[in-house]
Wavefront OBJ file of the C-alpha trace (Angstrom):
o trace
v -9.221 -17.184 0.027
v -6.001 -15.261 0.141
v -5.472 -13.452 3.473
v -3.510 -10.610 1.894
v -6.215 -10.044 -0.720
v -8.822 -10.000 2.072
v -6.838 -7.428 4.039
v -6.519 -5.230 0.940
v -10.258 -5.507 0.318
v -11.034 -4.525 3.913
v -8.698 -1.542 3.822
v -10.106 -0.432 0.483
v -13.727 -0.447 1.693
v -13.500 0.201 5.445
v -14.203 3.928 5.145
v -17.409 3.328 3.221
v -18.583 0.586 5.596
v -17.779 2.603 8.730
v -19.617 5.616 7.319
v -22.693 3.546 6.515
v -22.674 1.963 9.975
v -22.185 5.347 11.646
v -25.080 6.759 9.660
v -27.335 4.107 11.140
v -26.138 4.013 14.742
v -24.717 7.516 15.247
v -21.976 6.433 17.669
v -18.379 5.790 16.612
v -17.510 2.772 18.784
v -20.784 1.035 17.992
v -20.271 1.798 14.297
v -16.781 0.251 14.378
v -18.137 -2.901 16.053
v -20.933 -3.067 13.506
v -18.447 -2.578 10.652
v -16.469 -5.578 11.878
v -19.675 -7.634 11.944
v -20.402 -6.475 8.404
v -16.984 -7.608 7.196
v -17.545 -11.020 8.789
v -20.820 -11.291 6.828
v -19.068 -10.188 3.641
v -16.333 -12.789 4.140
v -18.900 -15.519 4.705
v -20.821 -14.528 1.561
v -17.995 -13.694 -0.857
v -18.874 -16.728 -2.945
v -22.327 -15.223 -3.665
v -20.943 -12.135 -5.435
v -21.018 -13.253 -9.054
v -20.014 -10.058 -10.861
v -16.818 -8.294 -9.798
v -17.895 -5.004 -11.377
v -20.948 -4.953 -9.101
v -18.976 -5.742 -5.936
v -19.392 -2.299 -4.343
v -23.183 -2.373 -4.765
v -23.265 -5.888 -3.331
v -21.083 -4.799 -0.400
v -23.234 -1.739 0.372
v -26.400 -3.857 0.252
v -24.924 -6.298 2.779
v -23.825 -3.381 4.973
v -27.230 -1.704 4.952
v -29.028 -4.987 5.619
v -26.669 -5.701 8.526
v -27.335 -2.232 9.937
v -31.091 -2.716 9.729
v -30.741 -6.133 11.386
v -28.648 -4.532 14.129
v -31.263 -1.844 14.726
v -34.032 -4.434 14.829
v -32.109 -6.422 17.405
v -31.764 -3.408 19.624
v -35.269 -2.202 18.703
v -34.104 1.206 17.608
v -35.578 3.604 15.090
v -34.433 3.823 11.444
v -31.159 5.609 10.732
v -30.786 9.131 12.033
v -28.867 10.017 8.918
v -27.608 8.496 5.729
v -24.286 9.302 4.167
v -24.181 13.049 3.482
v -23.847 13.779 -0.257
v -20.547 15.618 0.285
v -18.938 12.499 1.755
v -20.000 10.151 -1.040
v -17.073 11.137 -3.295
v -14.562 10.339 -0.539
v -16.245 7.014 0.102
v -16.416 6.081 -3.588
v -12.663 6.534 -3.800
v -12.019 4.501 -0.655
v -10.914 7.453 1.463
v -12.168 7.027 5.026
v -13.650 10.134 6.616
v -11.326 9.599 9.589
v -8.178 7.954 8.194
v -6.578 7.583 11.619
v -9.149 4.877 12.479
v -8.565 1.627 10.611
v -10.255 -1.697 10.977
v -8.214 -4.806 10.558
v -10.384 -7.858 10.385
v -8.676 -11.124 11.089
v -11.119 -13.971 10.944
v -10.734 -16.861 13.328
v -11.529 -20.403 12.293
v -15.262 -20.261 13.212
v -15.783 -17.384 10.734
v -14.007 -19.033 7.819
v -15.713 -21.271 5.316
v -13.617 -24.395 5.329
l 1 2 3 4 5 6 7 8 9 10 11 12 13 14 15 16 17 18 19 20 21 22 23 24 25 26 27 28 29 30 31 32 33 34 35 36 37 38 39 40 41 42 43 44 45 46 47 48 49 50 51 52 53 54 55 56 57 58 59 60 61 62 63 64 65 66 67 68 69 70 71 72 73 74 75 76 77 78 79 80 81 82 83 84 85 86 87 88 89 90 91 92 93 94 95 96 97 98 99 100 101 102 103 104 105 106 107 108 109 110 111 112 113 114
């Protein structure tokens, strides 16, 4: 894949993914780490997303599954909160709730397919 296109995709969706992760773990640093893990999963599974118009739903499903897996690994309870309804509009339009915090995911060779 194209590295520039990947970076654009990450920047476009990082607010949504961070908000989902934060909703599950309730701690900013842990949520940022989890968001990076989510983007690694997304990168590894990009080839499984067959319909571009359903990409956001596919992405959110991967994010939520990754969060549940994370909680299982640390044997925590279900999410303390989900995304508040008032924040959904910001997230749908790719506006992070805290724009000063950006994630830049650069995948090393072990995370790339091929």
